[in-house]
C-alpha positions as CSV (number, residue, x, y, z in Angstrom):
1,M,-12.1,13.1,11.8
2,S,-11.6,16.8,12.7
3,I,-8.5,18.9,12.1
4,Q,-7.8,18.7,15.9
5,D,-7.9,14.9,15.7
6,I,-5.4,14.9,12.8
7,L,-3.1,17.2,14.7
8,N,-3.3,15.0,17.9
9,Y,-3.2,11.6,16.3
10,P,-1.1,9.6,16.0
11,K,1.4,10.7,18.7
12,P,5.0,11.1,17.6
13,V,7.2,8.2,18.3
14,P,10.7,9.1,19.5
15,D,12.5,6.0,18.2
16,A,10.6,5.8,14.9
17,T,12.3,4.1,12.0
18,A,12.1,5.2,8.4
19,G,9.9,2.2,7.7
20,A,7.5,3.3,10.5
21,I,7.4,6.8,9.1
22,V,6.6,5.5,5.6
23,A,3.8,3.3,7.0
24,R,2.3,6.2,8.9
25,M,2.5,8.4,5.8
26,M,0.8,5.7,3.7
27,K,-2.0,5.6,6.3
28,L,-2.4,9.3,6.0
29,I,-2.7,9.0,2.3
30,A,-5.3,6.3,2.8
31,W,-7.2,8.7,5.0
32,Q,-6.9,11.5,2.4
33,I,-8.2,9.3,-0.3
34,A,-11.2,8.2,1.8
35,A,-12.0,11.9,2.5
36,L,-11.7,12.6,-1.3
37,E,-14.1,9.6,-2.0
38,E,-16.7,11.0,0.4
39,K,-16.5,14.4,-1.3
40,I,-16.8,12.9,-4.7
41,K,-19.8,10.8,-3.6
42,K,-21.4,13.9,-2.2
43,D,-20.7,16.1,-5.3
44,G,-21.1,13.4,-7.9
45,L,-18.0,14.3,-9.9
46,M,-14.3,14.9,-9.5
47,S,-12.9,18.5,-10.0
48,E,-9.6,19.3,-11.7
49,S,-8.2,20.2,-8.3
50,E,-9.2,16.8,-6.8
51,L,-7.7,15.1,-9.8
52,R,-4.4,16.9,-9.2
53,Q,-4.6,16.0,-5.5
54,L,-5.1,12.3,-6.4
55,E,-2.1,12.5,-8.8
56,T,0.1,14.0,-6.1
57,M,-1.0,11.3,-3.6
58,T,-0.2,8.6,-6.2
59,K,3.3,10.1,-6.8
60,T,3.9,10.4,-3.1
61,M,2.8,6.8,-2.6
62,D,5.3,5.6,-5.3
63,R,8.1,7.6,-3.6
64,L,7.2,6.1,-0.2
65,I,7.3,2.6,-1.6
66,A,10.7,3.3,-3.2
67,L,12.0,4.7,0.1
68,D,10.7,1.7,2.0
69,K,12.5,-0.6,-0.5
70,A,15.7,1.5,-0.3
71,N,15.7,1.3,3.5
72,A,15.2,-2.5,3.4
73,A,18.1,-2.9,1.1
74,K,20.3,-0.6,3.2
75,D,19.5,-2.8,6.3
76,N,20.3,-6.0,4.3
77,Q,16.7,-7.0,4.6
78,P,14.6,-8.5,1.8
79,T,13.4,-5.8,-0.6
80,Q,9.8,-6.7,0.1
81,I,7.8,-4.0,1.7
82,S,6.3,-4.8,5.1
83,P,3.0,-6.8,5.1
84,E,1.2,-3.9,6.7
85,L,2.5,-1.4,4.1
86,A,1.6,-3.8,1.3
87,H,-2.0,-4.1,2.6
88,V,-2.3,-0.3,2.8
89,R,-0.8,0.1,-0.7
90,D,-3.2,-2.5,-2.1
91,R,-6.2,-0.8,-0.6
92,L,-5.0,2.6,-1.9
93,L,-4.4,1.2,-5.4
94,A,-7.9,-0.3,-5.4
95,K,-9.4,3.0,-4.4
96,V,-7.4,4.9,-7.0
97,R,-8.5,2.5,-9.7
98,A,-12.1,2.8,-8.6
99,L,-11.9,6.6,-8.7
100,E,-10.3,6.4,-12.2
101,T,-13.2,4.4,-13.6
102,E,-15.9,6.7,-12.2
């Protein structure tokens, strides 16, 4: 995916909810982790910069999950995250764990 693709996709949604924004950000983090994985596969190791990047993504992911839960509580909805967000989170956590063991 090129920079132009990133800038053009996905299109902004005028009536986006906080939950939708959180889900989009989680997908962006998933894309960033996939790109980092490809770079590590190519280079054979993880640089200090890449490790910091991964730590930042993990912290951001934690904040997004907390935000999603807060929004659900605010709307008197169950505090569970959406199934789509849970799926993305689980995939990201699996990738992070795989990177940690390499």
